[in-house]
C-alpha positions, 0 to 999 in steps of 0.5 A, a space after each residue: 142579829 138577835 132583833 132580825 131573828 126576833 122580827 122573823 120569829 114574830 112575823 112567821 108566827 101566823 104562818 105556823 098557826 097555819 101549818 097542817 102539821 100543827 093542826 093535825 097534831 092539835 086534832 090528835 091530841 084533842 081526841 086522844 085517850 090517855 090509853 090510845 097508842 100504848 100496850 102494856 106487856 101484861 097484855 101481850 099474851 100468845 095470840 096478840 104476840 102472834 098476830 102483831 108485828 113487833 118493830 125494835 125501834 133501837 140502834 142496829 147494834 142494840 137490836 143485834 144484842 137482843 131483841 123480841 123474837 121476830 121483831 124487825 129493826 127501824 131505828 126510831 128516827 127512821 120511822 116516818 121515812 120508812 112508813 111503808 115497811 110497816 104493815 098498814 093492817 093488823 097491829 103493829 108494836 113499836 118498842 125501845 128500851 124503856 118506851 120513850 124513843 118509840 113513843 115518839 116514833 108511833 106518835 109520828 106514825 099515827 099523825 101519818 095515818 097509821 092508827 094501828 101502831 102502838 108504842 109498848 109502854 116499858 119497852 123491852 125492859 118491861 116486856 122481859 118481866 112483865 109480858 103475859 107471854 113469851 116464846 120459849 
């Protein structure tokens, strides 16, 4: 059984090499700078805050327990399937608790063509302490 799986993996290797998703990931990572696709809470002054769409990518229960005012909730796993729910223009900021899950969602959205989507580094935890501006 293991030998059959190994044989399939070896034979399938060239198919993966021609995979357009793999090519898109390699292309994206080839030109992306360290800062591309992120925003820091300290950059969120009032003008940025009011112009951006915030997307809380945590589970619904976490969102219900507290979120950034005005944020919509799309679980990070659902972002690719709900891409049409993200504005195609204007800044879209995805966040979770620390930024790790929302980073995955933002990466997927950017690979799917949404170059206006960024992840808030540090998530809502960093926003609560480091945001340049928070609505009262």
